[in-house]
C-alpha positions in Angstrom: 0.0 0.0 0.0 1.5 3.4 -1.2 1.4 6.7 0.5 -1.7 7.8 -1.4 -3.6 4.7 -0.5 -2.7 5.0 3.1 -3.8 8.7 3.1 -7.1 7.7 1.5 -7.5 4.9 4.2 -6.7 7.4 6.9 -9.3 9.9 5.6 -11.9 7.1 5.2 -11.6 6.0 8.8 -10.7 9.1 10.7 -12.7 11.7 8.5 -16.2 12.8 9.2 -19.2 11.7 7.2 -22.5 13.7 7.1 -25.4 12.9 9.5 -28.3 10.9 8.2 -31.7 12.5 7.5 -33.8 12.8 10.6 -36.3 10.2 9.6 -33.5 7.6 9.2 -32.5 8.3 12.9 -36.0 7.7 14.0 -36.3 4.6 11.9 -33.1 3.1 13.3 -34.4 3.8 16.9 -37.6 2.2 16.1 -35.8 -0.9 14.8 -33.6 -1.0 17.7 -36.7 -0.8 20.0 -38.3 -3.7 18.2 -35.1 -5.6 18.9 -35.3 -5.1 22.6 -39.0 -5.0 23.6 -40.5 -8.3 22.2 -39.4 -11.3 24.3 -39.1 -13.6 21.3 -36.6 -11.2 19.4 -34.9 -10.2 22.7 -33.9 -13.8 23.4 -31.7 -13.6 20.3 -30.7 -9.9 20.3 -29.7 -10.1 24.1 -26.6 -12.0 22.9 -25.1 -8.8 21.6 -25.7 -7.1 25.1 -24.1 -10.0 26.8 -21.0 -9.5 24.6 -20.9 -5.9 25.8 -21.6 -6.8 29.4 -18.9 -9.5 29.7 -16.5 -7.3 27.5 -17.0 -4.6 30.1 -16.0 -6.8 32.9 -13.0 -8.0 30.9 -11.8 -4.5 29.9 -12.1 -3.2 33.4 -10.3 -6.2 34.8 -7.4 -5.4 32.5 -7.5 -1.6 33.2 -7.3 -2.2 36.9 -4.3 -4.5 36.7 -6.1 -7.8 37.2 -5.1 -10.9 35.1 -8.0 -11.8 32.7 -8.3 -15.5 32.5 -11.2 -15.9 30.0 -14.6 -15.0 29.0 -17.4 -17.4 28.2 -20.8 -16.6 26.4 -23.7 -19.1 26.6 -26.5 -19.8 24.4 -29.1 -18.8 27.1 -27.5 -15.2 26.8 -25.7 -15.5 30.1 -21.9 -15.1 30.3 -19.0 -15.5 32.7 -15.7 -13.5 32.9 -12.9 -14.8 35.2 -10.1 -12.6 36.3 -7.4 -13.2 38.9 -6.1 -10.8 41.5 -7.1 -9.5 44.9 -10.7 -10.7 45.7 -11.4 -7.3 47.3 -10.4 -3.6 46.7 -11.1 -1.0 44.0 -10.1 -3.2 41.1 -12.5 -5.9 42.0 -15.3 -3.4 42.8 -14.9 -1.6 39.3 -14.8 -4.9 37.5 -17.9 -6.1 38.9 -19.6 -2.7 38.3 -18.5 -2.7 34.6 -20.9 -5.5 33.4 -24.5 -3.9 33.6 -23.1 -0.5 32.8 -20.9 -1.4 29.8 -23.7 -1.6 27.1 -25.2 1.7 28.0 -21.8 3.5 28.3 -20.6 1.9 25.0 -23.8 3.3 23.5 -23.2 6.8 24.9 -19.6 6.8 23.5 -21.0 5.7 20.1 -23.6 8.4 20.2 -20.9 10.8 20.8 -18.8 9.6 17.8 -21.9 9.8 15.6 -22.8 13.2 16.7 -19.3 14.3 15.6 -19.9 12.5 12.2 -17.3 9.6 13.0 -19.4 6.9 11.4 -16.7 4.8 10.0 -14.4 5.2 12.8 -17.2 3.8 15.2 -17.5 0.8 13.0 -13.8 0.2 13.0 -13.4 0.7 16.7 -16.2 -1.8 17.4 -14.6 -4.3 15.1 -11.2 -3.9 16.9 -12.9 -4.3 20.3 -14.6 -7.6 19.2 -11.3 -8.9 17.7 -9.5 -8.1 21.0 -12.3 -9.8 22.9 -12.2 -12.9 20.7 -8.7 -13.7 22.0 -10.1 -14.1 25.5 -13.2 -16.2 24.5 -12.9 -19.7 26.0 -15.9 -21.6 24.5 -17.1 -22.4 21.0 -20.4 -20.8 21.2 -18.9 -17.5 22.5 -16.2 -17.6 19.8 -18.9 -18.1 17.1 -21.0 -15.2 18.5 -18.1 -12.8 18.4 -16.8 -13.8 15.1 -20.2 -13.4 13.6 -20.8 -10.1 15.2 -17.4 -8.8 14.4 -17.7 -10.0 10.7 -21.0 -8.1 10.3 -19.2 -4.9 11.6 -16.2 -5.4 9.3 -18.2 -6.2 6.2 -20.4 -3.1 6.7 -17.5 -0.8 7.3 -15.5 -2.1 4.3 -18.0 -3.1 1.7 -21.0 -1.0 1.9 -22.0 2.6 1.0 -21.9 5.6 3.3 -25.6 5.5 3.6 -25.8 1.9 4.6 -22.8 2.3 7.1 -24.8 5.4 8.6 -27.9 3.4 9.1 -26.2 0.5 10.6 -24.1 2.5 12.9 -27.2 4.4 14.3 -29.1 1.2 14.6 -26.2 -0.4 16.6 -25.8 2.6 18.8 -29.5 3.0 19.5 -29.6 -0.9 20.4 -26.9 -0.6 22.9 -28.7 2.5 24.5 -32.1 0.8 24.6 -30.8 -2.7 25.2 -28.6 -1.5 28.2 -31.9 -0.5 30.0 -33.6 -3.9 30.1 -31.2 -6.0 31.9 -31.2 -4.2 35.2 -34.9 -4.6 35.2 -34.5 -8.2 34.6 -32.1 -8.6 37.3 -34.4 -6.6 39.8 -37.3 -9.0 38.8 -35.3 -12.1 39.3 -33.9 -10.9 42.7 -37.7 -10.0 43.8 -38.5 -13.7 43.2 -35.4 -15.1 44.9 -33.3 -15.6 41.8 -29.7 -14.6 40.9 -28.4 -14.8 44.4 -24.9 -14.2 43.2 -25.6 -11.4 40.7 -23.1 -8.6 40.1 -25.4 -6.5 42.5 -25.0 -9.0 45.3 -21.2 -9.4 44.7 -20.8 -5.4 44.9 -22.9 -5.6 48.1 -20.5 -8.0 49.7 -17.4 -6.0 48.3 -18.5 -2.6 49.6 -21.3 -3.0 52.3 -23.5 -1.0 50.1 -26.9 -2.8 49.8 -27.5 -4.6 46.5 -30.7 -2.5 46.0 -28.5 0.7 45.7 -26.2 -1.0 43.2 -29.3 -1.9 41.1 -30.4 1.8 41.4 -26.9 2.7 40.1 -27.2 0.3 37.1 -30.7 1.9 36.4 -29.3 5.4 36.7 -26.4 4.8 34.3 -28.5 3.0 31.7 -31.4 5.7 31.7 -29.0 8.7 31.8 -27.1 7.1 29.0 -30.3 6.7 27.0 -31.3 10.2 27.5 -28.0 11.7 26.8 -27.1 9.4 24.0 -30.5 9.9 22.5 -30.2 13.6 22.5 -27.0 13.4 20.7 -28.3 11.0 18.0 -31.4 13.2 17.4 -29.3 16.4 17.3 -31.1 18.0 20.2 
């Protein structure tokens, strides 16, 4: 690849693209809502939220100096991230807190990039994060899920028109923002009926002596504030 081609690639990835028409932003939001609300569709689409959830645990473990042993994604949309290090302390607390907040915060970051016109950059960053996560996947189903998701992002960013990239990027970010709201409510419902006794909220309660209910409130607050803030950016408000 010569200097001209490298320059073109740089401009393509790091340059800005025009924002889509307002109607397309609304359509992509509606499509994301359809992927989140109906239970039948959610059982499938929730896999993408699980990727973000477990990726959040894994990334935070690395950032806080813990040793990431592996990540597993299961067909029932559950997951498990195993890291080694001190069983208590700020690193473990941040790692445990990163799961339920990761989809919403990723969506918020994506909305910020889209508001700045960085559509192709968003797609490439997502592809890079998925590729990095693949290295730590420790089961076949998890590997296939991450490979499939990453391949979709790569093909869209490399082979499709600017209009298709824009629609896909907006739909993906809306999905993270909307999809990040539902899991804390599901966890709250499970705990109300005596389920999920070792959830992230319960682990955080043991680590911090802060009641699990307050950690659930924190998860709700992050997801709803991210949806409001990210939604305003996407809608240009």
